[in-house]
C-alpha positions, -999 to +999 in steps of 0.1 A: +482+553-045+469+557-010+435+577-022+429+545-052+438+517-026+412+537+005+386+542-018+385+507-033+383+496+002+354+526+016+330+514-018+295+500-008+284+493-045+287+459-049+282+447-010+243+441-022+259+418-049+279+398-032+249+394+005+222+381-029+251+358-038+260+343-003+219+346+004+207+330-029+213+294-024+196+287+008+166+307-002+168+280-029+173+256-003+138+265+012+116+272-016+127+240-027+122+223+009+089+235+010+081+222-026+089+189-018+067+192+019+040+200-010+045+168-029+055+143+001+022+153+013+004+147-015+016+113-028+009+103+009-027+114+010-025+095-030-009+059-010-042+061+016-066+065-005-054+043-027-053+013+004-080+027+013-097+018-019-078-016-025-098-030+006-133-017-004-125-037-034-109-067-021-141-071+004-169-069-026-149-089-059-138-127-056-109-137-029-075-133-046-069-169-031-080-202-048-092-223-020-097-203+006-138-194-007-155-228-018-130-247+016-158-271+030-143-266+066-172-290+075-163-319+055-124-315+056-116-291+087-137-309+114-169-282+118-197-284+127-227-275+102-234-235+111-208-234+131-179-206+129-146-215+121-121-215+148-094-198+146-071-233+150-089-248+120-079-214+099-062-185+116-048-158+085-032-165+054-010-135+032-011-136+002+019-116-024+034-116-052+067-128-045+047-155-018+023-173-035-006-171-005+017-194+008+027-178+038-011-194+059-017-205+093-043-233+109-048-265+105-065-263+071-037-248+051-023-283+036-052-293+032-064-262+015-029-253-004-042-222-010-023-200-041-029-169-058-055-163-084-033-141-103-059-123-126-075-112-090-044-097-071-037-080-109-075-061-110-071-050-071-027-035-078-045-017-116-073-006-085-047+006-065-023+025-094-053+044-109-046+064-077-014+062-072+006+054-102+038+042-083+024+011-073+036-021-089+020-054-080+052-054-057+038-031-033+009-051-026-003-074+005-031-081+011-042-102+045-068-128+052-074-133+090-102-149+108-125-128+133-150-153+140-170-143+114-193-161+093-203-199+095-189-234+083-212-251+053-225-217+042-236-221+008-241-185-004-206-176+001-172-190+020-175-204+051-149-178+071-159-139+070-121-131+074-111-098+079-091-083+051-061-058+050-044-047+022-006-032+032+009-008+010+046-016+012+083-004-002+072+025-019+097+059-024+095+095-025+125+109-041+127+147-030+136+176-060+164+182-035+180+146-044+170+145-079+207+149-083+224+124-062+201+100-082+183+093-040+150+085-027+132+090+011+109+057+017+078+056+028+062+038+057+035+012+054-003+019+046-025+001+062-067-005+056-089-034+067-127-041+062-144-072+067-150-088+035-187-085+025-189-107-007-161-123-021-166-130-053-180-098-074-167-090-108-140-070-115-157-033-117-148-005-146-132+019-142-161+037-143-175+024-117 
């Protein structure tokens, strides 16, 4: 009996399988982690490119805010013809799906009554959505900030040529290892800015 017990205790034929069973979970976590890092970088890059494409679209097509483009800064804002619009008169305007462009700073904001042009805003979001399908209207914010460019009474465009910033926010990323627990990671905000170029261009087609 002791000989049989001794033989079993010295038998190493299953040791490799036992060691592999111990290492396998760590190996799987490592491999899935590598895949998740790659997926995260891919999503991150697409979010950055979508933001850049969004601001480029915003500066060459029409304002997403009704009121700012054709506001008469000379007759209603008290700014002399040909002069730059002071920040006291108009400083900035932020538009989201929820705030309807109500975040406006400047003495003309109440009279201007800016509101969201939903068609122009949806076109902008659609342009960004083409590059990252998880982008929705709730993720996009557009800011028009007066940086002293343009002049009151411009017959060919807006009296303000604002710095346009498109921000992409509240995006989430779900690692493969989190799928079992319905978990996700919130990505940081992405933003890109360009100076307004046209402000009255038409919608781009997907072929552009």
